[in-house]
C-alpha positions in Angstrom: 0.0 0.0 0.0 1.4 3.4 -1.0 1.4 6.7 0.7 -1.6 8.0 -1.1 -3.7 4.9 -0.3 -2.7 5.2 3.4 -3.7 8.8 3.4 -7.0 8.1 1.8 -7.7 5.4 4.4 -6.6 7.7 7.3 -8.9 10.5 6.1 -11.8 8.1 6.6 -11.0 7.6 10.3 -13.0 9.2 13.0 -11.4 12.4 14.3 -10.1 10.9 17.5 -8.6 8.0 15.6 -6.8 10.4 13.2 -5.5 12.3 16.2 -4.1 9.1 17.7 -2.6 8.1 14.4 -0.9 11.5 14.0 0.4 11.3 17.6 1.9 7.9 17.0 3.5 9.0 13.7 5.1 12.0 15.4 6.4 9.8 18.3 8.1 7.6 15.7 10.1 10.6 14.3 11.3 11.5 17.8 13.4 8.4 18.6 15.8 9.1 21.5 19.5 8.9 20.8 20.9 6.6 23.5 24.4 8.0 23.1 23.3 11.6 23.8 21.2 10.4 26.7 24.2 8.6 28.1 26.3 11.7 27.8 23.7 13.8 29.6 23.3 11.2 32.3 27.0 11.1 32.9 27.2 14.9 33.0 24.2 15.1 35.5 25.9 12.5 37.8 29.2 14.4 37.6 27.5 17.6 38.6 25.7 16.0 41.5 28.9 14.4 42.7 30.8 17.7 42.6 28.0 19.4 44.4 27.9 16.8 47.1 31.7 17.2 47.5 31.3 21.0 47.9 33.2 21.8 44.7 30.2 23.7 43.2 27.4 25.7 44.6 23.9 26.3 43.5 22.0 29.6 42.8 18.4 30.4 43.5 15.9 30.4 40.7 15.4 34.2 41.3 19.1 34.9 41.1 19.4 32.8 38.0 16.7 34.6 36.1 17.7 38.0 37.4 21.3 37.6 36.3 22.5 40.3 34.0 25.9 40.4 32.2 
């Protein structure tokens, strides 16, 4: 079945079924990159470790958003 036939079939679905189909198609385009996830996980763990050792400090949300160069 080709793209046009699939589209024609999809257009005959109920509105909520079309929405669910679109949602699943969009999810299929957003596949996570496990390598990138691993890099971010390692970085987060490193930052937490450094914080617990007292090597880095945190700033409040207010200070962060009020910061000016």
